[in-house]
C-alpha positions as CSV (number, residue, x, y, z in Angstrom):
1,M,180.9,252.1,159.0
2,T,178.7,254.1,161.1
3,E,177.7,252.4,164.4
4,K,173.6,252.4,164.7
5,T,171.8,252.6,168.1
6,L,169.2,249.8,168.4
7,V,168.0,250.8,171.9
8,Q,168.4,254.2,173.7
9,I,167.4,254.4,177.3
10,K,167.0,258.0,178.9
11,N,166.3,258.4,182.5
12,L,164.5,255.1,183.1
13,A,163.5,254.7,186.7
14,K,161.5,251.9,188.3
15,H,160.2,252.3,192.0
16,F,158.4,249.6,193.8
17,P,156.0,251.0,196.3
18,I,156.4,250.1,200.1
19,R,153.2,249.6,201.6
20,K,152.0,249.2,205.2
21,G,148.9,249.4,207.6
22,F,145.3,248.7,207.2
23,F,144.7,251.2,204.4
24,N,147.6,249.9,202.4
25,K,149.6,253.2,202.3
26,Q,152.5,253.8,200.6
27,V,155.5,254.6,203.2
28,G,158.2,254.5,200.7
29,A,159.7,253.0,197.6
30,V,162.4,250.7,196.5
31,R,164.5,252.4,193.7
32,A,165.5,249.3,191.5
33,L,166.3,251.5,188.7
34,D,167.3,255.0,189.4
35,G,168.1,257.3,186.3
36,I,169.3,254.7,183.8
37,N,171.0,256.0,180.5
38,L,172.2,253.5,178.2
39,D,172.6,253.0,174.4
40,I,172.7,249.5,173.0
41,I,174.3,249.1,169.6
42,E,173.2,247.1,166.9
43,G,174.8,243.9,166.6
44,E,176.9,244.1,169.9
45,T,176.8,242.1,172.8
46,L,176.5,244.6,176.1
47,G,177.4,242.6,179.4
48,L,175.6,244.0,182.4
49,V,177.0,243.0,185.5
50,G,176.7,243.8,189.2
51,E,175.8,242.3,192.6
52,S,172.6,240.8,193.3
53,G,169.8,243.2,193.9
54,C,171.2,246.0,191.9
55,G,168.7,246.2,189.2
56,K,170.0,244.0,186.2
57,S,166.9,241.8,185.8
58,T,164.5,244.8,186.4
59,L,166.1,246.8,183.6
60,G,165.9,244.0,181.1
61,R,162.3,243.4,181.8
62,V,161.3,247.4,181.9
63,M,163.3,247.6,178.7
64,L,161.2,245.0,176.9
65,R,158.0,246.2,178.6
66,L,157.2,243.2,180.7
67,M,156.9,245.4,183.7
68,P,156.0,249.2,183.5
69,A,158.3,251.8,184.1
70,S,157.9,254.6,186.7
71,Q,159.4,257.3,184.6
72,G,161.9,257.7,181.5
73,S,161.9,256.7,177.8
74,V,163.1,253.6,175.5
75,S,163.5,253.9,171.8
76,F,163.9,250.7,169.9
77,D,165.1,251.5,166.5
78,G,164.2,255.3,166.8
79,Q,160.9,254.3,167.9
80,E,159.6,255.5,171.4
81,I,158.1,252.4,173.1
82,M,156.9,253.5,176.4
83,A,153.7,255.2,175.4
84,L,152.8,252.2,172.8
85,D,149.2,250.5,173.7
86,A,149.4,246.8,173.5
87,K,148.3,246.8,169.9
88,A,150.7,249.0,168.8
89,M,153.5,247.1,170.8
90,K,152.7,243.5,169.2
91,P,154.8,244.0,166.1
92,L,157.9,245.2,168.2
93,R,157.6,242.3,170.4
94,K,158.6,239.9,167.7
95,Q,161.9,242.2,167.3
96,M,162.6,241.9,171.1
97,Q,162.8,238.5,173.0
98,I,164.2,237.4,176.0
99,V,165.8,234.2,177.5
100,F,164.9,233.7,181.1
101,Q,167.3,232.7,184.0
102,N,166.0,229.6,185.1
103,P,165.4,226.7,182.5
104,Y,163.3,224.7,185.0
105,A,160.8,227.3,185.5
106,S,160.5,229.1,181.8
107,L,159.0,226.1,180.0
108,D,155.3,225.2,180.6
109,P,155.5,221.7,182.0
110,R,152.0,220.8,180.2
111,M,153.2,221.5,176.8
112,T,155.3,219.4,174.6
113,I,158.5,221.1,172.8
114,A,156.8,221.5,169.6
115,Q,153.6,223.1,171.0
116,I,156.2,225.5,173.1
117,L,158.1,226.4,169.7
118,A,155.0,226.9,167.9
119,E,153.1,229.0,170.3
120,P,154.7,232.4,169.4
121,L,154.7,231.7,165.8
122,E,150.7,231.1,166.3
123,V,150.3,234.0,168.7
124,H,151.8,236.5,166.0
125,G,150.3,235.0,162.9
126,M,153.4,233.7,161.5
127,S,152.0,229.8,161.2
128,K,149.3,231.2,158.7
129,G,149.0,229.3,155.5
130,S,150.0,225.9,157.1
131,S,146.5,224.5,157.7
132,S,145.7,223.3,154.2
133,D,149.0,221.0,154.1
134,G,148.1,219.7,157.6
135,G,150.4,221.9,159.2
136,S,153.4,221.0,157.7
137,N,154.9,224.5,157.1
138,L,154.6,225.1,160.8
139,K,156.1,221.5,161.5
140,A,159.0,222.3,159.3
141,E,159.5,225.7,161.0
142,V,159.6,224.0,164.6
143,T,161.8,221.4,163.2
144,R,164.2,224.0,162.1
145,L,164.5,225.9,165.3
146,I,165.0,222.8,167.7
147,E,168.0,221.7,165.1
148,L,169.1,225.1,165.2
149,V,170.1,224.7,168.8
150,G,171.5,221.4,168.5
151,L,168.9,219.0,169.3
152,P,167.3,216.3,167.2
153,K,164.0,216.6,165.9
154,E,162.8,213.4,167.7
155,M,162.7,215.4,171.1
156,L,159.8,217.5,169.6
157,D,157.1,215.5,171.3
158,R,158.7,215.3,174.7
159,Y,157.9,217.3,177.8
160,P,160.3,219.8,179.6
161,H,160.8,217.4,182.4
162,E,162.5,214.9,180.3
163,F,165.5,217.2,179.6
164,S,168.5,218.6,181.5
165,G,168.9,222.0,182.5
166,G,171.3,222.6,179.4
167,Q,168.9,221.2,177.0
168,R,166.0,223.2,178.3
169,Q,168.0,226.4,178.0
170,R,168.6,225.4,174.3
171,I,164.9,224.9,174.2
172,G,164.5,228.5,175.6
173,I,167.0,230.0,173.2
174,A,164.9,228.3,170.2
175,R,161.5,229.7,171.4
176,A,163.6,233.1,171.5
177,L,164.5,233.0,168.1
178,A,161.0,231.8,166.5
179,L,160.1,235.4,165.7
180,K,163.5,236.1,164.1
181,P,164.1,239.1,166.7
182,R,166.7,241.5,166.4
183,L,167.4,242.0,170.1
184,I,167.6,239.1,172.8
185,V,167.9,240.0,176.5
186,A,169.9,236.9,177.9
187,D,169.0,236.9,181.8
188,E,171.7,235.2,183.4
189,P,171.0,232.3,181.1
190,V,173.9,230.3,182.4
191,S,173.8,230.7,186.0
192,A,171.9,227.6,186.9
193,L,173.9,225.3,184.8
194,D,177.1,223.1,185.2
195,V,180.5,224.9,183.8
196,S,180.8,222.7,181.3
197,V,177.2,223.2,180.0
198,Q,177.7,226.8,180.5
199,A,180.4,226.9,178.0
200,Q,178.3,224.9,175.4
201,I,175.4,227.5,175.7
202,L,177.6,230.4,175.3
203,N,179.4,229.2,172.1
204,L,175.8,228.6,170.9
205,L,174.8,232.3,171.8
206,L,178.2,233.3,169.7
207,D,177.4,231.4,166.7
208,L,173.7,232.3,166.7
209,K,174.8,236.1,167.0
210,K,177.1,235.4,164.1
211,E,174.5,233.8,161.9
212,F,171.7,236.1,162.5
213,N,173.4,239.4,163.5
214,L,171.8,239.4,166.7
215,T,172.0,242.1,169.3
216,Y,172.3,240.8,173.0
217,L,171.9,242.4,176.2
218,F,173.6,239.9,178.3
219,I,173.0,240.0,182.1
220,A,175.1,238.0,184.4
221,H,176.9,238.3,187.8
222,N,179.6,235.7,186.6
223,L,182.6,238.2,185.4
224,D,184.4,235.5,183.4
225,V,181.2,234.5,181.5
226,V,180.6,238.2,180.7
227,R,184.1,238.6,179.7
228,Y,184.1,235.9,177.3
229,I,180.8,237.0,175.4
230,S,180.7,240.6,175.7
231,D,181.8,243.4,173.2
232,R,181.2,246.2,175.9
233,I,180.6,246.0,179.8
234,A,178.1,247.9,181.9
235,V,178.3,247.8,185.8
236,M,175.6,248.4,187.8
237,Y,175.4,249.5,191.6
238,L,172.0,250.3,193.4
239,G,169.9,250.8,190.3
240,R,172.6,253.0,188.5
241,I,175.0,252.4,185.5
242,V,178.5,253.4,187.3
243,E,180.8,252.4,184.1
244,I,180.7,251.3,180.9
245,G,183.3,250.7,178.3
246,P,184.9,248.4,175.8
247,C,185.2,244.9,177.4
248,K,189.1,244.8,177.5
249,D,189.2,248.4,178.8
250,V,186.9,248.0,181.7
251,Y,188.8,244.7,182.8
252,E,192.2,245.9,182.3
253,K,191.8,249.4,183.6
254,P,188.5,249.9,185.5
255,L,187.6,253.5,186.3
256,H,185.3,253.2,189.0
257,P,186.1,251.8,192.5
258,Y,183.2,249.7,192.6
259,A,184.3,247.9,189.0
260,K,187.5,247.8,190.4
261,A,186.6,245.8,193.3
262,L,184.3,243.4,191.5
263,I,187.2,242.5,188.8
264,S,189.6,241.8,191.7
265,A,187.3,239.7,193.3
266,A,186.9,237.4,190.6
267,P,188.8,234.0,191.3
268,V,191.9,233.2,189.4
269,P,193.0,229.6,189.0
270,D,196.6,230.4,189.4
271,P,198.4,229.7,192.6
272,A,201.4,232.3,191.5
273,Y,198.9,235.1,191.2
274,D,199.5,237.9,193.5
275,R,196.2,238.5,195.5
276,S,197.8,241.1,198.0
277,N,196.4,244.0,195.5
278,R,192.6,243.0,196.0
279,V,190.3,245.6,196.8
280,L,188.2,244.4,199.4
281,L,184.6,246.0,199.6
282,Q,183.6,246.8,203.4
283,G,180.1,246.3,204.4
284,D,177.0,245.4,202.8
285,L,174.9,246.5,199.8
286,P,172.7,249.3,200.9
287,S,168.9,248.9,200.8
288,P,167.6,250.8,197.6
289,A,164.6,251.7,199.5
290,N,167.0,253.8,201.6
291,P,169.9,254.6,199.3
292,P,172.8,256.9,200.8
293,S,173.1,260.5,199.7
294,G,175.6,261.5,197.0
295,C,177.2,258.8,195.5
296,A,175.5,255.5,196.4
297,F,179.1,253.9,196.9
298,H,180.5,256.3,199.2
299,T,179.8,254.1,202.3
300,R,181.8,251.0,200.9
301,C,184.1,253.1,198.6
302,P,188.1,252.8,199.7
303,I,188.7,256.4,198.0
304,A,185.6,258.2,199.2
305,R,186.0,261.8,200.2
306,E,183.5,264.5,201.4
307,I,182.2,265.6,198.0
308,C,181.2,261.8,197.6
309,K,178.6,262.1,200.4
310,Q,177.0,265.0,198.8
311,D,176.9,265.2,195.0
312,T,175.9,262.3,192.8
313,P,178.5,261.9,190.0
314,A,177.5,262.0,186.4
315,L,178.3,259.1,184.2
316,R,180.9,260.9,182.0
317,E,183.6,259.7,179.4
318,I,186.9,259.5,180.9
319,A,188.4,257.6,177.8
320,P,187.5,257.1,174.4
321,G,184.3,255.1,174.7
322,H,184.9,254.6,178.5
323,K,182.6,256.2,180.9
324,S,182.6,256.3,184.6
325,A,180.5,257.9,187.4
326,C,183.0,258.7,189.9
327,H,184.4,262.1,191.0
328,F,187.9,260.8,190.9
329,A,187.6,258.4,188.1
330,E,191.0,260.1,186.6
331,E,193.0,258.9,189.6
332,L,192.3,255.2,188.7
333,M,193.8,255.8,185.1
């Protein structure tokens, strides 16, 4: 069966201007995204990892047009969406939803859970035909959504402050499912939750993916979480994709020094584990307002050479389905 590309991203960039002075003059820009090329296959979970500040969340928001891009294109199911106006974009928004990182801030505290789940249905006209029967159709759909994520319907009349973090994130997932989307961007959906609750939410996401044939862009910094849920993994550094490939291949045979360092830094709960081969990065993440020349990672890379300071390596296929943006990726095989 041929794999179908649901989302295609080409040369996507997002630069935030730096302004100073009385006249608010632009004196520079923060390169949050700096030429992203990425395909998301329908039905897969693509994990997106990297240090804080590398541009992961910005990519998710720009891809969904929650913030404008500086350049580049995003195609959803073959349709370019960057140039669409709000009216033309509205039908597509039903197919692309997001689950936010902070379950304590993503729900309106003035609304009941029933109102929160009903709102997207009403905005997109999917609750029509329910007024004649006292809104029973809408109530039935809201009840279905809350039960879909494992919460009882008796909770619909409560407010967000009456729920735990895990319960709130379940409500956020239910809201994302309300419009029957094809793509969900999960922006660090479990990072604010306890470990035991994280497992519950991850298993819920996997069950929902199987039931509704969903496609996920799963953004996280916890490598164990990403490994558990993802089919493929993309590694970001300073606004660029530096490695992408099947989950097993990236973890067992990383082909970029940064990905290798990230994976080796992950804690292993085994006293007998040999930690002598861990890759320790030197220095801090450079500023995206003034990234290094050539390969942006060369200032911290243990195998950097002169060419790394001058030439930006292209993201190229090193093994089947496994790409790396490193001049010396073959040496890591």
